[in-house]
C-alpha positions, 0 to 999 in steps of 0.5 A: 522953913515951914513959914517960907513954905507957906509964904511961897504958897500964899504968894502963888495962890494969890497970883492965881486968884488974881489971874481967876478974876482977870478971867472972869473979868474978861469973860464979862467983857466978851458978853457985849462982843458976843451979843453984837457978833450974834445979831450982826448979818456978817457971816465972818462975824457969825463965825467967829461966834462960837469959838468966842463963846468957848473962850468965854466959857473957858474963862469963866470956867477955870477962872471960877475954878481958880477964885474957889478952889485955890483958897481951899487947897490951903488946909490941905497943904498945911495938913501935909506939911504937919507930917514932915516938911521935907516930904511935903516939900518933895510931893509938891515939887513932884506935882508941880514939875507934872504941872510944868510938863503939862503946860509945856505941852499945852503951849506947843498944842496952842501955838500949832493951832494957832498956826493951823487956824491962821492957814485956814483963815488965808485958805478959806474963801469968804463966808462963815468958815472964814470967820470960824478959822479967825475965831479959833485963832483968836481963841487959842492965842487967848488960851496960850496967854492964860496957859502962860501966865499960869506957867510962869508963876508956877515956875517961880513957885517951883523954883522956890519950893526946890530951893527949900528942898535943897536947904532942908537936906543939907 
């Protein structure tokens, strides 16, 4: 039972680390685009610079966090499961359910912000603010994509944990 839990945990952690690598790679690939936008005289492209820089910062920051911290959590989870497998599974399930609710809320927020940004883009006349609105729409799409991938992996892990809770309780 314990080995099954750790196998699920390691699979989830591997996926998180892989996503962290992709996020950092995307951020690195965004650097030349940002440099081109800053050097360009087109006001729409210059308006897109701030939101794309924020997307760069999120990808570097959270991607780096995933790369650094997911391996360290392994020891914490192992320590909790030494006490009681059932209690550890229940605590992990509660934590994952809270994270699930956060992801659901964030997805709704990103979609609303995408719609607002696109409407703003259509309503704003040519210029810097039109680029800013388009840049924010792109940024929110990027954030929605990241959160959707993280949430999907979390749901698979949560299903495995809940299945194990059911088999331990019997």
